[in-house]
C-alpha positions as CSV (number, residue, x, y, z in Angstrom):
1,M,-59.1,-47.1,27.3
2,A,-59.0,-48.5,30.8
3,L,-59.7,-45.2,32.1
4,F,-62.7,-44.6,29.7
5,R,-64.1,-47.8,30.6
6,S,-63.8,-47.4,34.2
7,V,-65.6,-43.9,34.0
8,L,-68.4,-45.8,32.1
9,H,-68.6,-48.3,34.7
10,A,-68.7,-45.8,37.6
11,L,-71.4,-43.9,35.8
12,W,-73.3,-47.3,35.3
13,M,-73.0,-47.8,39.1
14,L,-74.1,-44.2,39.9
15,V,-77.2,-44.0,37.6
16,T,-78.6,-47.4,38.7
17,V,-77.8,-47.3,42.3
18,V,-80.1,-44.1,43.0
19,P,-83.2,-45.5,41.7
20,W,-82.4,-48.9,43.2
21,G,-81.9,-47.5,46.5
22,I,-85.1,-45.3,46.4
23,I,-87.1,-48.6,45.1
24,M,-85.5,-50.6,48.0
25,C,-86.3,-48.3,50.6
26,V,-90.1,-47.6,49.4
27,S,-90.5,-51.5,48.9
28,S,-89.2,-52.4,52.5
29,L,-92.3,-50.7,53.8
30,W,-94.3,-53.7,53.0
31,K,-91.7,-56.1,51.7
32,R,-88.8,-57.8,53.8
33,G,-86.6,-60.7,54.5
34,V,-85.7,-62.9,52.0
35,P,-87.9,-61.4,49.1
36,L,-86.3,-58.0,49.5
37,Y,-82.8,-59.5,49.8
38,W,-83.3,-61.2,46.2
39,M,-84.5,-57.6,45.1
40,A,-81.1,-56.1,46.2
41,V,-79.3,-59.1,44.5
42,R,-80.8,-57.9,41.2
43,W,-79.0,-54.7,41.2
44,L,-75.6,-56.4,42.4
45,G,-76.2,-58.4,39.0
46,W,-76.4,-55.2,37.1
47,A,-73.3,-54.2,38.7
48,I,-71.5,-57.4,37.8
49,G,-73.0,-57.4,34.5
50,G,-71.7,-53.8,33.9
51,A,-68.2,-54.9,34.9
52,R,-68.4,-57.9,32.4
53,V,-69.7,-55.6,29.4
54,L,-67.9,-52.3,30.2
55,L,-64.8,-53.4,31.8
56,G,-64.2,-56.7,30.4
57,I,-64.1,-58.4,33.7
58,K,-65.1,-62.3,33.5
59,T,-65.6,-64.6,36.3
60,R,-64.6,-68.4,36.4
61,V,-66.1,-70.3,39.4
62,S,-65.1,-73.7,40.7
63,G,-66.2,-75.8,43.7
64,M,-70.0,-75.1,43.5
65,E,-70.6,-78.7,44.3
66,N,-68.9,-78.3,47.8
67,L,-71.8,-75.9,49.1
68,P,-74.4,-77.4,51.2
69,T,-77.5,-78.4,49.2
70,D,-80.1,-78.5,52.1
71,K,-82.7,-75.4,52.1
72,L,-82.0,-74.9,55.6
73,A,-78.4,-75.9,55.9
74,G,-76.2,-73.2,57.5
75,A,-72.9,-72.1,56.6
76,I,-70.4,-69.5,57.2
77,L,-68.5,-68.2,54.2
78,L,-64.8,-67.1,54.9
79,V,-63.7,-65.1,51.7
80,K,-60.3,-63.7,50.7
81,H,-60.8,-59.9,50.3
82,Q,-58.9,-58.1,47.5
83,S,-61.6,-55.5,46.2
84,T,-65.2,-54.3,46.1
85,L,-65.9,-57.0,43.4
86,E,-66.2,-60.0,45.6
87,T,-68.4,-58.1,47.8
88,F,-70.8,-57.5,45.1
89,L,-70.1,-60.9,43.3
90,M,-70.9,-63.5,46.0
91,P,-74.7,-62.8,46.3
92,T,-75.0,-63.3,42.7
93,L,-73.2,-66.7,43.0
94,M,-74.7,-68.1,46.2
95,P,-78.1,-70.1,45.9
96,H,-78.7,-69.0,49.6
97,P,-79.5,-65.4,50.9
98,L,-76.4,-64.1,52.5
99,A,-75.8,-62.0,55.6
100,Y,-72.8,-59.6,55.7
101,V,-71.2,-58.7,59.0
102,F,-70.1,-55.1,58.4
103,K,-69.3,-51.8,60.3
104,K,-72.4,-49.8,60.8
105,E,-70.9,-46.6,59.2
106,L,-71.9,-48.2,55.9
107,I,-75.4,-47.7,56.5
108,Y,-75.1,-44.2,56.1
109,I,-73.7,-44.3,52.7
110,P,-76.5,-42.6,50.4
111,F,-78.9,-44.8,48.6
112,F,-76.5,-48.0,48.9
113,G,-76.1,-47.9,52.5
114,W,-79.8,-46.8,53.2
115,A,-80.9,-50.1,51.1
116,M,-78.4,-52.3,53.0
117,A,-79.8,-51.0,56.2
118,R,-83.3,-52.5,55.3
119,L,-81.8,-56.0,54.8
120,D,-81.4,-58.9,57.2
121,M,-77.5,-57.9,57.8
122,I,-75.2,-57.7,60.5
123,H,-73.9,-54.3,61.3
124,I,-71.6,-53.8,64.2
125,D,-69.9,-51.1,66.2
126,R,-66.3,-52.2,65.9
127,S,-65.3,-49.9,68.9
128,Q,-67.4,-52.2,71.1
129,R,-65.7,-55.6,70.7
130,A,-67.4,-57.7,73.3
131,Q,-71.0,-56.1,72.3
132,A,-70.4,-56.6,68.7
133,F,-69.5,-60.3,68.9
134,N,-72.4,-61.1,71.1
135,K,-74.4,-59.2,68.5
136,V,-72.9,-61.4,65.6
137,V,-73.6,-64.6,67.7
138,N,-77.3,-63.6,68.3
139,Q,-78.3,-62.4,65.0
140,G,-76.1,-65.1,63.3
141,R,-78.0,-67.8,65.2
142,K,-81.3,-66.4,64.2
143,L,-80.2,-65.9,60.4
144,L,-78.6,-69.4,60.1
145,A,-81.7,-71.0,61.5
146,Q,-83.9,-69.6,58.5
147,G,-81.0,-70.9,56.1
148,I,-79.4,-67.6,55.5
149,W,-75.7,-67.9,55.2
150,I,-73.1,-65.7,57.0
151,I,-70.4,-64.2,55.1
152,M,-67.3,-62.6,56.5
153,F,-64.0,-61.5,55.2
154,P,-61.5,-62.8,57.9
155,E,-58.7,-60.4,57.1
156,G,-61.2,-57.5,57.9
157,T,-60.0,-55.3,54.9
158,R,-59.1,-55.5,51.5
159,I,-55.6,-57.0,51.1
160,P,-53.1,-56.1,48.1
161,R,-52.6,-58.6,45.5
162,G,-50.0,-61.3,46.6
163,Q,-50.2,-60.2,50.0
164,K,-51.6,-61.7,53.3
165,G,-53.5,-59.9,55.9
166,T,-54.1,-61.0,59.7
167,Y,-57.0,-63.6,59.7
168,K,-59.1,-63.0,62.7
169,S,-61.2,-65.6,64.2
170,G,-64.3,-64.1,64.3
171,G,-66.1,-66.1,61.8
172,T,-64.7,-69.5,63.2
173,R,-65.7,-68.3,66.6
174,L,-69.4,-67.9,65.3
175,A,-69.1,-71.2,63.5
176,C,-68.0,-72.9,66.9
177,E,-71.0,-71.1,68.8
178,T,-73.5,-72.4,66.2
179,G,-72.2,-75.6,65.0
180,V,-72.3,-74.8,61.2
181,P,-69.3,-75.4,58.8
182,V,-67.2,-72.9,57.3
183,I,-66.4,-72.8,53.8
184,P,-63.1,-71.2,52.4
185,I,-63.4,-69.1,49.3
186,A,-60.3,-67.8,47.3
187,V,-60.8,-65.0,45.0
188,T,-58.3,-63.3,42.6
189,S,-60.1,-60.2,42.0
190,A,-56.9,-57.7,42.5
191,K,-55.8,-58.9,39.4
192,V,-58.3,-56.6,37.5
193,W,-59.8,-54.6,40.3
194,P,-56.9,-53.5,42.8
195,R,-57.6,-52.4,46.2
196,K,-58.5,-48.6,46.4
197,A,-58.0,-48.2,42.4
198,F,-60.5,-46.4,40.3
199,I,-59.0,-47.6,36.9
200,K,-59.8,-51.4,36.6
201,R,-58.3,-53.8,33.8
202,P,-60.0,-56.4,31.9
203,G,-59.4,-60.2,32.7
204,V,-60.6,-63.2,34.4
205,V,-61.5,-63.5,38.2
206,D,-61.1,-66.9,39.6
207,V,-63.3,-68.0,42.4
208,S,-62.5,-71.1,44.0
209,I,-65.0,-72.5,46.6
210,G,-63.1,-75.0,49.0
211,P,-64.8,-78.1,50.9
212,A,-67.0,-77.2,54.0
213,I,-65.1,-77.6,57.0
214,P,-67.0,-79.1,60.0
215,S,-66.6,-76.8,63.1
216,V,-68.0,-79.2,66.0
217,G,-65.5,-80.1,68.6
218,R,-63.1,-77.4,67.1
219,K,-61.6,-74.6,68.5
220,P,-61.9,-71.4,66.8
221,D,-58.2,-70.3,66.5
222,E,-57.5,-74.0,65.0
223,L,-60.3,-73.7,62.8
224,M,-59.2,-70.5,61.3
225,R,-55.7,-71.6,60.8
226,E,-57.0,-74.4,58.6
227,V,-59.0,-71.8,56.6
228,E,-56.0,-69.6,56.1
229,E,-53.8,-72.4,55.0
230,W,-56.4,-73.5,52.3
231,I,-57.3,-70.0,51.2
232,E,-53.5,-68.9,51.0
233,A,-52.3,-72.0,49.3
234,E,-55.4,-71.6,46.7
235,M,-54.5,-68.1,46.1
236,R,-50.7,-69.1,45.2
237,R,-52.3,-72.1,42.8
238,L,-55.0,-69.5,41.1
239,D,-52.6,-66.3,40.8
240,P,-48.7,-67.8,41.0
241,E,-47.3,-64.8,39.4
242,A,-48.3,-62.6,42.2
243,Y,-46.3,-64.8,44.7
244,V,-42.8,-65.0,44.2
245,D,-42.1,-68.2,46.4
246,S,-44.9,-70.4,44.3
247,S,-44.9,-72.1,41.0
248,P,-47.9,-72.7,38.7
249,Q,-50.1,-75.7,39.3
250,P,-52.5,-77.0,36.9
251,A,-56.2,-76.2,37.9
252,Q,-59.6,-77.5,36.9
253,Q,-61.9,-74.6,36.3
254,E,-65.3,-74.5,35.1
255,A,-66.2,-72.2,32.1
256,V,-65.6,-68.5,32.0
257,S,-68.7,-66.1,32.3
């Protein structure tokens, strides 16, 4: 049954992304910026809705009150990365447009990548580290000034359930350069959508949004250690059975959607 449902969801993604990608590329001839971004989020909502209906994957979100409320308030979201799910999910949850920092090779993916290339995102060449970070700072500063939040996965790649990757300080370096706070986010997506897995399982994905951490006067490495400690402690609280060295703790969560 899980295989059948996963096939159905894959087909749903395929048959919707092709026309969506075409519509996005054509629409970008006269529509850009934030309006085009919210068009893109509509398809992501279809993908997440398909996961809920076809795969039985629900989400439970807590900590929305920790997000800045001012229209032009800047923020950098630093998110635990376990699967593709949170990549699609985050824009559907956030009240502000998001700009992902990602490797430029993704823009060559037919339809999906072509549409991404028309959005205000930051795609970088990882082989040119110094130039890449300068691009992140320059573009990030402009986007943050427009009220667009930057989202990054500090571990750099999808991490198996119960494991921790190496937290890189690019996100906190950008925060310190621009003076905006960082917001740590824990996500337990690997419980239902494991890394590089085709077959997904029904269940609940917890998304926990931590308090904003000011960056002014902080050092990037020190700030990233604080982000890492919060995320990894929260992951153990949310998904204790995945960590043999943790014990269950009571959690206050919002309604499952």
